[in-house]
N, C-alpha and C positions, 0 to 999 in steps of 0.2 A: 625416363619412363615414370609415370605417376602410379603409385600404389593404389589398388582399387579402394582401399579404405579411405584414402584421401579424397576421392571423387564421389563417394557414396552419398546419395541424397538423404537429407535429414527427415523427410516425410515418409521414409520407408522404415520397416522394422530394423533392429540391429543387424549388422552384417553377419554375426554368428548365427542368428536365427534363419536368415535367408540362405546362408551356406548349408546349414543343417538340412533344410528342406531340399535344396538342390542335390545334396548327396543322396538323400532318401529317394528322390525321384530318379536319379541316375541308377541307383542300385535296383530299383523296382522296374526299370525299363520304361518308365512313363515318358521320358523325354525323346526317346528314339522315334516313336510313331508321330509325335508332334513335329519333330524336325523333318521327318520324311514328308509329312503333309505340307509343311511350309515350303520345303525344297521343290516339291512337285508343283505347287502353286506358282512359284517364281519361274520355274521352267516353262510352264504353260503361258505365263504372261510374256516372257521373252519371246517365245515362239509366235504369239499373236502379234507382237510388235514388229518382228522381222517379216511377217507375211503381209503387213499393211492393214491388219484388222485392228479395231479399237481395243 
C-alpha cells in the first residue's frame, strides 16, 4: 500500500494544509450534506440506467 503523502500531487497545497481543512470540515459537519447529496445523485443515476432511461 502506498502512503498518501507519496502520491500527493505537487500542484496542490501541502498535505498538512489540506488535512487541516478536511478535519475542520468534518468537525463542522460540512462534508456530511455534501456526501449525502453526491450519494443521492449516484443512486438516481443508477436507477435511471437500470430503467433504460438516459
